[in-house]
BAFI-3210 file (N, C-alpha, C; in Angstrom, 3 decimals, decimal comma, padded with zeros to 6 digits):
// residues 82
n [1|2|3|4|5|6|7|8|9|10|11|12|13|14|15|16|17|18|19|20|21|22|23|24|25|26|27|28|29|30|31|32|33|34|35|36|37|38|39|40|41|42|43|44|45|46|47|48|49|50|51|52|53|54|55|56|57|58|59|60|61|62|63|64|65|66|67|68|69|70|71|72|73|74|75|76|77|78|79|80|81|82]
n.u [-051,039|-053,589|-055,340|-056,168|-054,395|-051,907|-052,115|-052,372|-050,000|-048,171|-048,953|-048,809|-046,778|-045,299|-046,371|-048,383|-049,719|-050,209|-051,813|-053,983|-055,020|-055,923|-057,912|-059,701|-060,529|-061,846|-063,942|-065,326|-066,159|-067,856|-069,806|-070,926|-071,979|-073,897|-075,622|-076,611|-077,781|-076,473|-076,032|-074,104|-071,672|-071,643|-071,310|-068,805|-067,064|-067,387|-066,265|-063,622|-062,905|-063,122|-061,067|-058,901|-058,982|-058,175|-055,549|-054,568|-054,846|-052,979|-050,647|-050,518|-050,356|-052,516|-055,374|-057,988|-060,637|-060,961|-060,826|-063,035|-065,128|-064,721|-065,029|-067,675|-069,095|-068,884|-070,189|-072,783|-073,471|-073,588|-075,747|-077,796|-077,980|-079,316]
n.v [509,167|508,103|509,822|508,157|505,973|507,212|508,159|505,714|504,460|506,139|505,700|502,859|501,930|499,291|497,329|494,972|493,191|494,659|496,645|495,095|494,216|496,655|497,132|495,076|495,980|498,322|497,183|495,975|498,259|499,311|497,321|497,653|500,216|499,762|498,056|499,898|501,642|503,994|506,348|508,327|507,287|504,909|505,789|507,073|504,978|503,088|504,499|504,707|501,992|501,440|503,098|501,761|499,420|500,346|500,923|498,315|497,217|498,758|497,933|495,297|495,632|496,027|497,182|498,284|499,253|498,496|495,724|495,212|495,926|493,986|491,525|491,725|492,069|489,529|488,065|489,128|488,340|485,560|485,387|486,280|484,226|482,250]
n.w [014,540|016,694|019,325|021,579|021,258|021,462|024,113|025,635|024,917|026,152|028,775|029,204|027,568|025,935|027,466|027,424|029,114|031,488|030,407|029,593|032,021|032,965|031,056|031,727|034,243|033,482|032,049|034,134|035,524|033,595|033,527|036,081|035,777|033,819|035,199|037,051|035,389|034,614|032,550|031,895|032,895|031,504|028,851|029,072|030,021|027,965|025,888|026,816|026,773|024,041|023,127|024,254|022,768|020,279|020,950|021,503|018,938|017,581|018,903|018,073|015,439|013,446|011,560|013,261|012,658|009,945|010,226|011,894|010,168|008,134|009,513|010,508|008,183|007,042|009,074|008,954|006,378|006,735|008,533|006,880|005,116|006,406]
ca.u [-051,411|-054,793|-055,171|-056,155|-053,161|-050,844|-052,306|-052,053|-048,565|-047,479|-049,324|-048,412|-045,691|-045,638|-046,742|-049,715|-050,345|-050,708|-052,917|-055,128|-055,605|-056,669|-059,111|-060,618|-061,099|-062,806|-065,121|-066,063|-066,818|-068,958|-070,855|-071,591|-072,751|-075,068|-076,521|-077,224|-078,322|-075,805|-075,664|-072,869|-070,546|-071,680|-070,697|-067,388|-066,308|-067,395|-065,278|-062,289|-062,678|-062,862|-059,719|-057,938|-058,964|-057,308|-054,184|-054,194|-054,680|-051,685|-049,579|-050,456|-050,166|-053,615|-056,339|-059,179|-061,879|-061,043|-061,117|-064,426|-065,973|-064,567|-065,607|-069,130|-069,642|-069,026|-071,212|-074,096|-073,743|-074,008|-077,090|-078,743|-078,106|-080,174]
ca.v [508,336|508,609|510,270|507,048|505,194|508,024|508,151|504,409|504,208|506,854|505,103|501,461|501,545|498,039|496,358|494,494|492,560|495,719|497,282|494,188|494,287|497,919|496,914|494,255|496,865|499,193|496,357|495,848|499,549|499,409|496,408|498,304|501,345|499,206|497,607|501,070|502,457|505,289|506,602|509,109|506,379|503,955|506,455|507,314|503,721|502,498|505,260|504,279|500,630|501,556|503,648|500,704|498,484|500,945|500,730|496,917|497,053|499,358|497,087|494,066|496,063|495,833|498,269|497,816|499,552|497,628|494,361|495,176|495,901|492,697|490,447|491,834|491,833|488,073|487,616|489,506|487,460|484,253|485,526|486,448|482,939|481,338]
ca.w [015,672|017,337|020,710|022,538|021,101|022,043|025,572|026,230|024,729|027,221|030,061|029,322|026,678|025,250|028,501|027,056|030,270|032,360|029,681|029,601|033,369|032,999|030,247|032,521|035,262|032,799|031,740|035,387|035,775|032,634|033,992|037,197|035,259|033,124|036,269|037,679|034,302|034,714|031,154|031,814|033,094|030,384|027,689|029,365|030,065|026,630|025,121|027,258|026,285|022,602|022,995|024,550|021,646|019,267|021,444|021,257|017,492|017,247|019,444|017,282|014,056|012,504|011,509|013,974|011,941|008,759|010,668|012,361|008,975|007,450|010,329|010,596|006,840|006,935|010,012|008,401|005,222|007,261|009,077|005,779|004,414|007,198]
c.u [-052,641|-054,516|-055,213|-054,871|-051,992|-050,914|-051,864|-050,608|-047,761|-047,736|-048,740|-047,191|-046,109|-046,016|-048,203|-050,437|-050,964|-051,905|-054,156|-055,808|-056,440|-057,974|-060,147|-061,291|-062,150|-064,082|-065,977|-066,805|-068,013|-070,118|-071,638|-072,469|-074,013|-076,093|-077,294|-077,881|-077,771|-075,241|-074,347|-071,641|-070,491|-070,974|-069,196|-066,582|-066,287|-066,366|-063,860|-061,945|-062,371|-061,459|-058,657|-057,856|-058,127|-055,835|-053,716|-053,977|-053,342|-050,538|-049,407|-050,479|-051,288|-054,577|-057,653|-060,457|-062,045|-061,409|-062,535|-065,364|-065,911|-065,250|-067,132|-069,818|-069,879|-070,126|-072,613|-074,461|-074,219|-075,407|-078,131|-078,952|-079,017|-081,613]
c.v [508,960|508,971|509,103|506,217|505,943|507,994|506,825|503,998|504,918|506,185|503,704|501,078|500,326|496,944|495,934|493,898|493,606|496,421|496,397|494,180|495,558|497,783|496,109|495,093|497,788|498,438|496,172|497,124|499,728|498,510|497,037|499,460|500,870|498,729|498,769|502,001|503,889|505,645|507,354|508,201|505,341|504,549|506,608|506,012|503,015|503,190|504,864|502,885|500,647|502,099|502,595|499,691|499,024|500,795|499,296|496,665|497,624|498,460|495,807|494,348|495,637|497,008|497,776|498,049|498,685|496,205|494,219|495,089|494,540|491,567|490,527|491,787|490,344|487,548|487,938|488,643|486,094|484,308|485,605|485,147|481,963|481,469]
c.w [016,350|018,798|021,707|022,462|021,731|023,574|026,184|025,990|025,814|028,571|030,240|028,492|025,894|026,245|028,303|028,263|031,202|031,702|029,710|030,966|033,494|032,205|031,037|033,614|034,649|032,455|032,990|035,731|034,843|033,073|035,143|036,737|034,537|034,148|036,880|036,664|034,359|033,336|031,023|031,942|031,979|029,165|027,906|029,318|028,717|025,747|025,515|026,736|024,789|022,360|023,253|023,418|020,489|019,668|021,179|019,763|017,042|017,705|018,617|015,776|013,099|012,604|012,099|013,179|010,693|009,148|011,190|011,167|008,276|008,210|010,321|009,242|006,658|007,854|009,503|007,212|005,692|007,827|007,965|005,016|005,138|006,844]
res [m|s|k|p|v|e|y|y|k|q|k|f|g|s|n|i|e|k|a|f|v|h|l|a|k|e|m|g|e|l|a|g|a|i|e|k|n|n|k|e|v|i|v|y|d|t|t|e|i|a|g|m|l|f|y|f|a|d|q|f|n|f|n|l|l|e|n|v|e|a|v|y|t|k|k|l|e|k|l|q|q|k]
***
């Protein structure tokens, strides 16, 4: 189990709704950091958001990295066909 998954399982258990609210808050913090061009906060919040996505993938039982590769392989193929 990855560290982010372990952390968020301890923090939220299987409470997806509470975890999603936390994700939304993190997105807001990231938006503020981007507005202010605060690179330190951008890096930190982006990392937290990525960690949460691994937690959601675990909760819904899929491999996030494999799915990202599959989805964007198809998207790139479509772009190249234009």
